[in-house]
N, C-alpha and C positions, 0 to 999 in steps of 0.2 A: 631402513637404515642399514640392515645387514647386506642388502644388494649393493648399496653405495660403497660400503667398505670393501666389498669383494671386487669392485671395479679395478682392472689392471692399472689404470692411471692413478687412482686413489691409493692403491697399495704401493705403487712405486714412489709417489710423492709423500704419502703419509697422511692419513685422515686428520690427525691432530694439527699438522702444519697447515692444511687447507682451511681448517676451522679458524686457526689463529690469523691467517691472512685475511679471512672474511671479517673477523673481529676488528682487525687493523683498518680495513677499508670502511667498515661501518662507523667506527669511531671518528675517522677523518671526515666522513660525510656528515655525521651528527654535529661535530664542532663547526664545520663550515656553515651548516644551516642555522645553528644557534647563534653564530656571530655574524649572520647575514653576509657571508662570503669573506669576511676579514681574515679568517683563519687560513684561507687558501693562499695568502700572501707569502712571498719569499722569506720575509723576516721571521714569521712564526715557524716555518719549516726548518730554517737554519738554526733557530734557537732550540727546537726539539732535537735536531741532529747533534748539536753541541752537547746536550744533556745525554744523548744516547751513547756517545763515544766513550766517555769515562765510565759510565754505568755499564756499558757493554763489556769492557775489559774486566770489570769486577765480576760480572755474571759469568763470563767465560772461565775465569779462574775458579770461582766457587763451584762451577759445574764439575770440574775434576774432583774436587773434595767431596761433594755430595755423591758422586758416582761410587766412591769407596764406602759409602754409608756414614761418612762423617759430616761435620758442619763447621763453618768458620764465620763467627760473628765479629771478627776483628778487621775484616777487609776495609770497611769504611774509615775507621780511625787510623789504620796502617797507611791507607792512601794519603790521608792528611799528613801523617808523620813523614812520609816520603817527600811530599811537596814542601813541607815546612823545613825539614832538615836540608834538603837540596837548595831551596830558595834562600834560606838564611846563609848558607855557605856561599851562595852567589852574591847576595847583596851586602852582607856584613864582612865577609872574609875575602871577597874578590876572586872567588873560584870562577874559572871560565865556564861559559854556558854549557859546552859539551861535557865538561867534567861534572857539572851540577846535574845534568840529565843522567849521567852514569851513576851518580850518587843515589838518585831516586830509585833506579833499578836495583842497586846493591842493597839499599835499605829494605826494599820489598823482598828481595831474595833472603836476607838475613831473617826476617820474620817468617818467611816460608820454611826455611831450614829449622828454625826454632820450634815452630808449631809441629812440623812433620816429625822431628826427632822425638819430641815429647809424646806425641800420639802413637807413633810406630814403635819406638824402641823402649819407651817407659810406660806404655799402655795407659797414659793419662787420657781420660775421655776428651774428645775433641771439643765438646761444649765448654768444659772447664778450661782447657788450654786456650781456646779462642777468647774467652772472657778475660783471662789473665793478660793475653797479648793485647787486647783492646785497651786495657788500663795502662799497660806498659808503653804502648805506642803514644797514648795521650800524654803520659808523664814525660817521656823522652822529648816529644815535640815541644812541650811547654818549658821544660828546663833548658833545652838547647836554644830556643828563641827568646828566652826570658819572658815568656807569656805574651810576646808581641806578635801581631799579625805580620805576615810577610807578603809583599807585593812583587811579583815577577815583572820583568821589563815589559813595557808596552811595545807594540810593533815598530814604532818610530824610534825607540831607544836602542842603545847598544845591546846586542844580544837578543833583540826582539825577534830574530829569525826563527826562534823555536815555535812561534805562533803559526808558522807555516805547516805545523802538524795538523792544523784544522782546515786551513783554506789557503790556496795560492791563486790569486785572481778570481776567476769564476770556477775554478776546479775544486770540488769538495775532497781535498786530500784526506781529511779525517775519515770520511766514509770509505774511501778506497783502502786505506790502511787497516781500518777496523774489519772490513770484510775479508781482506787478505789474511789477517791474523786468525779470523774465525775459520777460514778454510784450512789453515795450518793446524789449528786445534782439532778440527774435524778429522783430518788425516791422522793425527797423533792418536786420537781416541778410538778411531774405528779401523785403522789400517796398520797399526804398529803393535809390537809386543807390549810396550808399556801401557798402551790404551786397553788392550785385551786384559792385561793383569789388573788394571785399575777397576774395570767393570766386573771382573771376576771376584775381586775382593768384596765388592758391594753385594754380589749375589750369594757367595758362600766362602767367607774368608778361611774357615777351618779346612774346607775341602781343598782349597788352593794350597794351603800350608802343608797338608798331608801329601800333596802331589810332588813336593820337593821344591816348590817355588819360594824364593826369599821374599815373603810378603812384606816384611818390614821395609825393605828397600823401595818396593813399588808403592807402598802406601805413603812413604815419605815423599816420593817423587811427585805425587798429586799435590801436596802442599807447597812444594818448591815451585812447581809450575804456576800455582795460584799466586804465590808471592811475587814472581816475576811479572805476571799480568797486572797485579795491583800496582807495582812500581811504574808500569807503563800507563796505567789509568791515571796516576797522579800527574803525569806530564800532560795528558789530554785535558785534565781538569783545569790546570793553571793556564793552558793555552786558550781555554774558553773563558775562564772567569778571573784570571790574573791573581786575585788576592785570596789568601788562605789564613784562617784563624785557628789557633790551638783549641783543643777541647771539643772539636766537632767531628762529624763523619758517621756517627751512629745511624743517622736517618737513611743512609745509603745501603746499609746491610740488608734491611728487609726488601728494599726495592730490587737489589741485585738478585737476592734469593727468589723473590717473586717472579722475576723475568726468567730465571733458570727453571723453576718448578712449573710455571705456566707453560714453558716450552716443551715439557715432557720428561724432564729429569726427575726420577723418583727419589723422594726423601729417604726411602729405605735403602737406596743404593742399587747398583747393578744395572741401571737403565739410565741413559743420558742421551740428549740430542743437542748438538751444537747449533744446528740450523734452527731448531725450536727455540733455543735460548736467544738467538739473534732476533727472531720475530717477537719474542716476549719482551725483549728490551725495547724494541721500537714501540710496542704497545704502551709500556710504562712511560716512555719519554713523551709520546703523543698525548697520553692522559695527563701528564704533568703540565704540558704546555696548553692543552685545551682547557684545563681548569683555570689556569691563569688568564686565558683569553676570555673566559666567561666572567671574570672579575671575582672569582671565589678565592678564599684563602687556601693555602697549601694543606691545611688541616684536612680538607675533604679528600685530598689525594691519599693521605695517610690512612684514612678510613677505608677507601676503596682498595688500596694496596693490601691492607690486612684481610679484607674480604676475599680478594683474589687468591692470596696464599691459602686461606682456609678451604676455598672451593677447589683449588688445584690439588691440595693434599688429600682432601676427601675423595676426589675423583680417582686419584692414584690408588687409594686404599680400596675403593670399590672395584676397580679394575683388577687389582691383585687378588682379591677374594674370588672374583668370577673366574680368573685364570686358574687359581688353585682348586 
């Protein structure tokens, strides 16, 4: 194992990423065999991709937060809040589609600023802040929509062009956009000052503060980035599934965090991998679609996701102990 990790190619690509790609291929092969080839069809692949898009943006966002050593359990409900507020403004108040999409981004940004300000400037634990935001998001969405579900326009209806976010003809636009945003996130996290400070905060926040860096500003920036990506994820969710109901979204928190942690982002902060997060998200999406293809309830996915989180965190703890 040691010789494999020392291989120049493995060191360049990353041992963890290679393992994740292997797991992704094995899962795909397993589901193809278990469904006698039915899983290899285009329908299942497109369905898995639709799930991966919105979940991927959630995971990219929370990667920045976890990199600081924080956590955000509000991303799922905030995504639903963005979709409900923007969708209700569109269907009930006649707001143009472009404006509704901007509203979704703004709602996500507001929650990002709210979370970041409380955590960075008021020193409220991120766990408490995100739990409060989760309830606030659910409450705002329910009050604004009068507890009614909201259905965004179908592709054939007026304003249905927003569904081009997912697919245009045979072109998987959603995959292109998601990967493009992931590249931008990777550049921000690894090649810019904001990314270096975010990772440094997770490694040793006090040392960064003593060096004269405005840690509050950069810590808040991580939550703002997360909020913007959550607003984007809401648009991809409705582009794939159209209808949104108040009071939901919690189930996507663990899946987004699982994809992030599985990809190599440390829950202790200071270490994050955007490319690993992307692969982790595809594994979660493939797992979700594969379980449905086998005729099993989604409950099984919840169990497996929980196990994945425990294993990933345990592996991170063991790796850090060996390093220390």
